[in-house]
N, C-alpha and C positions, 0 to 999 in steps of 0.2 A: 551411865552418863547419857543424858538426853541430847539428841541432835537437834540443832536449830532448823526451823523450816527454811527452805530455800526461797529467796525472794524472786519476784517476777523478773527484775532486771538481771539477776544472776542466771535464771533459766534462759532468758532471751540471749544473754551474752554467750552462754554455752551453745545454744542453737546456732548462733552466728558463726562460732568457731567451726561447727560441723558444716555449715553452708560454705564457709570459706574453703574447707578441705575439699568439698565436692567441686567447687569452682576450680581449685587447683588441678583436680583430677580431670575436669572437663578440658582444661588447657592442654594437659599432657596427652590425653586421648585424641584430641583434635590434631595435635602435632604428629602423633604416631600414625593416625589415619592418613594424614597428608603424605608422610613418608612412604607408607604402604601403597598409596595411590600412585606414587612416582616409581614404584618397583623397588624401593630400598628395603633391605632386610631390617626389620625392627629389632631383632634379637641382639644386634651388635651396637645398638644406639644407646646413648645416655638417657634417652627417653624411657627405655625399659627399666633402668635402674630407678628413676624417679617414680615410675608407675608402681613398682614393687613397694617402694617406701610409702606411697600414698595408700596402697592397698592394705599394708600393715596398719597404718593409722586408722583407716576406715574399719578394719577388723576390731581394733580396740574400742571404737565407738559402738560397734555392734555388740561387743561383749558387755559394755556398760549398759546398753539398752536392755539386753537380756537379763542382766542382774538387777534391773530396776533403778540403776543409778541415774539414768537420764531417759526422759521420755519426751519426744518432740510434741506430744499432745499437750504438754504443760506450758509450751510457749504461747505467746499471744497469736491471735489469728493472722496478723500480717506476716509474722515470722514463719508460721506454719505454711502459709501460702507460698512464700518465697522458697522455703525448703522443698515443697512439693514441686514447684516449677523447676528448680535446679536439679532435683533428683530425676524428674521425668526426662529432662534434656540429657542428663548423664546416662540414663538407661538407654536412650536412643543411640547415643554415641557409642556406648559399649556394644550394642547389637551390631552397629556398623563395623566396629573394630573387630568383633568376632568373625564377621563375614569376610573382612579383608585379610585377617590373619589366616583363615582357612584357605582363601585363594592363594596367599603367599606360600603357605605350606605345600599346596598342590603344585604350584609353579616350581618350587624347590625340588619337589619329588620328581617332576618331569625333567628338570635339568640333571638331577642325579642319574635318573634312568638313561638319559641321552649320553652322559659321560660314561656310564658303565657299559652301554651298548658299544660305544666307540672303543673302549678299552678291550672289550671282548673281541670285537672285530679286528683290532690291531693285533691282539694276541693270536687269533686264528690265522690272520694273513702272514704273520711273521713266523709261524710255527713250521718246523721241518716236517710236520705230519698234517695230513688233511683231515677233514671231518670224519672220514671213514677209518682213520687210524693208520693208513698207509703212508709211507714216506713219500714226500713230494720230490719231484726232480729238482736238482740244484737250480735250474733256470727259473722255475716257478718261485722259489724262495727269494732269489735276487730280484726278480721282476716286481715282486710286491714291495720292494724297498729300493727305489731308484737311488743311485749314487753309492750303494753299498756293494762291495764285491766280496766274493767268498773265496 
């Protein structure tokens, strides 16, 4: 069975769908970057869910391109130019996103370390035994926890 040649309007329409997907991704990444800039955790946001959906859709476009089902080079010059412009912006935003995500991960790591240090300190202060393994006097144990009597 012979396949019919794809018309230029069909090629451009497909390219516009891809461009639209990239534009949706740009909106989501900008929103996530703004959230990260305000110190909000991106991992618990609805933005992350949408970002994953868009990434999956973009992966499908990539698979189609690898299989030769779609080639942006087949689109008209104006459509290719628009694609290149949007893709360049998307790449810039994703680079910024990666930088902000790395900073957010590092900030979370510092918070976790601070909490763990506080827990360790609390455990050692409330312990009946000192760092040297010797029993602490009763007055030392109660002094570490005002309001608690033994």
